[in-house]
C-alpha positions as CSV (number, residue, x, y, z in Angstrom):
1,M,20.8,10.2,9.8
2,D,20.0,6.6,10.6
3,E,17.6,4.9,8.3
4,L,15.1,3.6,10.9
5,A,13.3,5.6,13.6
6,E,15.6,8.6,13.3
7,A,14.9,12.1,12.0
8,F,11.4,11.2,10.8
9,S,9.5,13.4,13.2
10,G,8.1,15.6,10.4
11,A,10.1,18.7,11.4
12,R,12.0,20.7,8.8
13,L,15.5,22.1,9.5
14,E,16.7,25.3,8.0
15,L,20.2,26.7,8.3
16,V,20.1,30.5,8.2
17,E,23.2,32.7,7.9
18,L,23.1,35.9,9.9
19,P,25.3,39.0,9.6
20,A,28.9,38.7,10.8
21,G,29.0,35.1,9.7
22,R,26.9,33.7,12.5
23,S,24.4,31.0,11.6
24,V,21.4,29.6,13.4
25,V,19.2,26.5,12.8
26,L,15.5,26.9,12.5
27,K,13.5,23.8,13.3
28,H,10.0,24.1,11.8
29,L,7.7,21.8,13.7
30,P,4.8,20.4,11.7
31,R,1.6,22.3,11.8
32,E,-0.4,19.1,12.0
33,G,0.6,16.3,14.4
34,D,3.0,13.9,13.0
35,W,3.4,10.3,14.2
36,L,5.8,11.2,17.1
37,T,3.7,14.0,18.3
38,R,0.6,11.8,18.2
39,A,2.3,8.9,19.9
40,T,3.5,11.0,22.8
41,D,0.8,13.7,22.9
42,G,3.6,16.1,22.4
43,A,2.0,19.1,20.6
44,G,3.5,22.3,21.8
45,R,5.8,20.7,24.3
46,V,9.0,22.5,23.2
47,R,7.1,25.8,23.5
48,R,5.9,24.9,27.0
49,L,9.5,24.0,28.0
50,W,10.6,27.4,26.8
51,E,7.8,29.6,28.2
52,S,7.8,27.8,31.6
53,G,11.4,28.7,32.1
54,M,12.5,25.1,32.3
55,L,15.0,25.5,29.5
56,A,16.5,28.5,31.2
57,R,17.0,26.3,34.3
58,I,18.6,23.5,32.2
59,R,21.0,25.8,30.4
60,P,23.7,26.0,33.2
61,L,23.7,22.2,33.3
62,V,23.4,21.3,29.6
63,D,23.7,23.4,26.5
64,H,20.3,22.8,24.9
65,T,21.3,25.2,22.1
66,I,17.8,26.8,22.0
67,I,17.7,30.6,21.6
68,D,14.0,31.1,21.1
69,V,10.7,29.4,20.3
70,R,8.2,31.4,18.2
71,V,4.9,30.8,16.6
72,V,5.2,31.6,12.8
73,D,2.3,31.2,10.5
74,G,0.5,28.9,12.9
75,H,3.3,26.5,13.7
76,D,6.2,26.5,16.2
77,V,9.7,27.4,15.1
78,V,12.6,26.5,17.4
79,V,15.6,28.8,16.9
80,M,18.8,27.1,17.8
81,R,22.5,28.0,17.7
82,D,24.4,26.1,15.1
83,A,26.0,23.4,17.2
84,R,27.3,21.1,14.4
85,G,30.8,21.7,15.6
86,D,30.0,20.3,19.0
87,L,27.8,17.4,18.2
88,L,29.2,13.9,17.6
89,P,29.8,13.1,14.0
90,P,27.2,10.6,12.8
91,R,27.8,6.9,12.2
92,V,31.4,6.8,13.5
93,P,32.8,5.0,16.5
94,V,32.7,6.8,19.8
95,S,35.5,6.3,22.4
96,R,34.7,5.1,25.9
97,A,36.3,8.3,27.2
98,T,33.8,10.4,25.2
99,S,30.9,8.2,26.3
100,R,32.0,8.7,29.9
101,A,32.1,12.5,29.4
102,L,28.6,12.4,28.0
103,L,27.3,10.3,30.9
104,S,28.9,12.6,33.3
105,G,26.9,15.4,31.8
106,L,23.7,13.4,32.1
107,V,24.6,12.7,35.8
108,G,24.8,16.5,36.3
109,L,21.4,17.0,34.8
110,H,19.8,14.2,36.7
111,D,21.3,15.1,40.0
112,A,20.2,18.7,39.7
113,W,16.6,17.8,39.2
114,E,16.5,14.8,41.6
115,G,13.2,14.4,43.4
116,Q,11.4,16.9,41.1
117,A,8.4,16.2,38.9
118,G,5.8,18.0,36.9
119,D,2.9,17.7,34.5
120,G,2.5,18.5,30.8
121,L,5.5,16.6,29.5
122,C,6.0,13.1,28.2
123,G,4.6,10.5,30.5
124,I,6.9,7.7,31.5
125,G,4.8,5.0,29.7
126,A,4.1,6.9,26.6
127,R,7.6,6.6,25.2
128,Y,7.5,2.8,25.4
129,A,4.5,2.4,23.1
130,M,5.7,4.8,20.4
131,F,6.7,2.0,18.1
132,A,3.8,-0.3,18.8
133,P,3.0,-2.2,15.6
134,A,-0.7,-1.5,15.7
135,F,0.0,2.3,15.9
136,H,2.2,2.2,12.8
137,A,-0.2,-0.1,10.9
138,E,-2.7,2.8,10.7
139,P,-2.3,4.8,7.4
140,L,-2.8,8.2,8.9
141,P,-1.4,11.6,7.8
142,G,2.0,12.2,9.1
143,A,2.8,8.5,9.5
144,H,6.3,7.3,9.9
145,P,7.7,6.9,6.3
146,L,9.1,3.5,7.2
147,A,6.1,2.3,9.0
148,D,6.1,-0.9,7.0
149,R,9.6,-1.7,8.2
150,I,8.5,-1.2,11.8
151,T,5.6,-3.6,11.5
152,Q,7.9,-6.1,9.6
153,G,10.4,-5.8,12.4
154,W,7.9,-6.6,15.1
155,D,6.7,-9.6,13.1
156,L,10.3,-10.9,12.9
157,F,10.7,-10.2,16.6
158,A,7.6,-12.3,17.4
159,R,8.9,-15.1,15.3
160,H,12.5,-15.2,16.6
161,V,12.4,-14.1,20.2
162,D,11.5,-16.3,23.1
163,H,7.8,-16.4,23.9
164,D,7.9,-14.8,27.4
165,T,10.0,-11.8,26.3
166,A,8.0,-11.2,23.2
167,T,4.7,-11.4,25.2
168,A,6.0,-8.9,27.7
169,V,7.1,-6.5,25.0
170,F,3.8,-6.7,23.2
171,A,1.9,-6.2,26.5
172,V,3.8,-2.9,26.9
173,H,2.7,-1.9,23.4
174,K,-0.9,-2.7,24.2
175,D,-0.9,-0.9,27.5
176,P,2.2,0.9,28.7
177,A,0.5,2.3,31.9
178,P,1.4,-0.6,34.2
179,L,5.1,-0.3,33.3
180,G,4.8,3.5,33.7
181,R,3.2,3.2,37.1
182,R,6.0,0.9,38.4
183,L,8.7,3.2,37.2
184,A,6.8,6.2,38.8
185,A,7.4,4.5,42.2
186,F,11.1,5.5,41.9
187,S,12.6,8.9,42.6
188,P,12.0,11.1,39.5
189,T,14.3,13.6,37.8
190,L,14.2,15.5,34.6
191,L,14.7,13.2,31.6
192,H,16.0,14.5,28.3
193,G,14.1,11.5,26.9
194,D,16.1,10.9,23.7
195,A,19.6,10.9,25.1
196,K,21.2,9.0,22.2
197,L,24.6,9.7,20.6
198,E,22.9,11.4,17.6
199,N,21.5,14.1,19.9
200,L,24.6,14.7,22.0
201,G,28.0,16.4,21.9
202,L,30.6,18.1,24.0
203,S,31.8,21.7,24.2
204,R,34.4,23.3,26.5
205,E,31.5,24.0,28.9
206,G,30.3,20.3,29.0
207,L,27.3,18.4,27.6
208,V,25.5,19.6,24.5
209,A,22.1,18.0,23.9
210,I,19.6,18.8,21.2
211,D,16.1,17.6,20.3
212,W,14.2,18.5,23.5
213,G,10.5,18.2,23.5
214,D,8.5,15.1,22.4
215,L,10.2,12.7,24.8
216,T,11.3,15.2,27.5
217,G,9.6,14.4,30.9
218,F,10.1,13.3,34.4
219,G,10.9,9.8,35.6
220,P,13.7,7.8,37.1
221,R,17.2,8.4,35.7
222,E,17.4,4.8,34.6
223,V,15.1,5.6,31.7
224,D,17.6,7.9,30.1
225,V,20.6,5.6,30.9
226,A,19.0,2.5,29.5
227,W,18.1,4.3,26.3
228,F,21.6,5.8,26.0
229,A,23.0,2.3,26.3
230,L,20.6,0.6,23.9
231,K,21.2,3.2,21.2
232,G,24.9,3.7,21.7
233,A,26.6,0.5,22.8
234,A,27.5,-0.7,19.3
235,R,29.2,2.6,18.4
236,I,30.9,2.9,21.7
237,G,32.1,-0.7,21.4
238,R,31.1,-1.6,25.0
239,T,28.3,-3.7,26.4
240,P,25.3,-2.0,28.0
241,D,26.4,-3.3,31.3
242,E,29.7,-1.5,31.0
243,I,27.9,1.7,30.1
244,F,25.7,1.3,33.1
245,A,28.8,0.9,35.3
246,D,30.3,4.0,33.7
247,Y,27.2,6.0,34.6
248,E,27.3,4.7,38.2
249,A,31.0,5.6,38.4
250,A,30.3,9.1,37.3
251,S,27.4,9.5,39.7
252,G,29.1,7.8,42.7
253,R,26.2,5.6,43.5
254,R,24.3,2.6,42.1
255,M,21.2,2.9,40.0
256,E,18.1,1.3,41.3
257,P,18.2,-2.3,40.1
258,Q,14.4,-2.7,39.7
259,A,14.1,0.6,37.9
260,L,16.9,-0.4,35.5
261,D,15.1,-3.7,34.9
262,L,11.9,-1.9,34.1
263,A,13.7,0.6,31.8
264,C,15.4,-2.2,30.0
265,V,12.0,-3.9,29.3
266,G,10.6,-0.5,28.0
267,S,13.7,0.2,25.9
268,L,13.4,-3.2,24.1
269,A,9.7,-2.3,23.5
270,Q,11.0,0.7,21.7
271,M,13.7,-0.8,19.6
272,G,13.2,-4.5,19.4
273,F,11.8,-4.2,15.9
274,R,15.0,-2.5,14.7
275,F,17.2,-5.2,16.0
276,A,15.0,-7.9,14.5
277,V,14.7,-6.3,11.1
278,G,18.5,-5.8,11.1
279,A,19.2,-9.4,12.2
280,F,16.8,-11.2,10.0
281,A,16.1,-8.9,7.0
282,S,18.0,-5.7,6.2
283,G,18.6,-2.7,8.5
284,P,21.0,0.2,8.9
285,E,23.6,-1.8,10.9
286,P,25.5,-4.8,9.7
287,R,23.5,-8.0,10.4
288,E,25.9,-9.3,12.9
289,V,25.7,-6.1,14.9
290,A,21.9,-6.1,15.0
291,A,21.9,-9.8,15.9
292,T,24.3,-9.2,18.8
293,Q,22.2,-6.4,20.1
294,L,19.0,-8.4,19.8
295,K,20.6,-11.3,21.7
296,W,22.0,-9.1,24.5
297,W,18.8,-7.2,25.1
298,T,16.4,-10.1,24.9
299,A,18.6,-12.0,27.4
300,R,18.8,-8.9,29.7
301,V,15.0,-8.5,29.5
302,G,14.6,-12.2,30.2
303,V,16.6,-11.8,33.4
304,A,14.6,-8.7,34.3
305,L,11.3,-10.5,33.9
306,D,12.4,-13.3,36.1
307,R,13.0,-10.7,38.9
308,L,10.1,-8.4,38.2
309,G,7.4,-11.1,37.7
310,S,4.2,-9.9,36.0
311,L,4.3,-6.3,34.7
């Protein structure tokens, strides 16, 4: 797993071998709220997705791998098929052809839920404040184990990024509601919420996507696409703009330019710390990769802010 902001949700995974050689993965969600659950008000969200029948509606479009969700000894346990053979191998380059296939699967999900919305899932704005430095500076139970690296990264971001971009990002951390309201003006769809390469794969039936729950919600499709590009561009070896173009080619229509601008601002508010700590200290990617990502995304957000005006 990546070192920063990955796989630190507090959940415990257990591989269980069943008769006839079949295996399942048990995801034990923390009994007490961990940092991610607190940041997104996500307690019980996977169970709500299961019990509401939403996951059953998703299954023909995307293999979410979930077989059951049960309460065991006071905490939720997600039972999943063992999809390791379908998920992308970690930390290896991903071809553009594979990226396009993944994006085509996301298009299918987004198109099927176009115009639909609902309550009780992750709000649009909540995801964009989940790495706010003030939140991770609090020494609470279930804190992110690398909280000090997150706060260090935002300090480096403030010191090295142009004033207007840094000010806009920190304004989102302080109050993500205005950004969320502006994104809510665009046609919503169901968002996986964490559509990054580490959570995705391909089978003969199409897209496989794990880790539904904390960040799953409704909003414009540009939210998922911007996050996919931010998290995956380096491994895919393409610019985010090329990834945006590949999504649009798969969907047969353009994304909403203003919604994409807003989603780019929000995505930088999530991961700007990681790019900065990698570029100016030490992160999981090579320094030149982190520096290139930081340069691209800060420039892209600068252009977006010129068009958007005040958030």
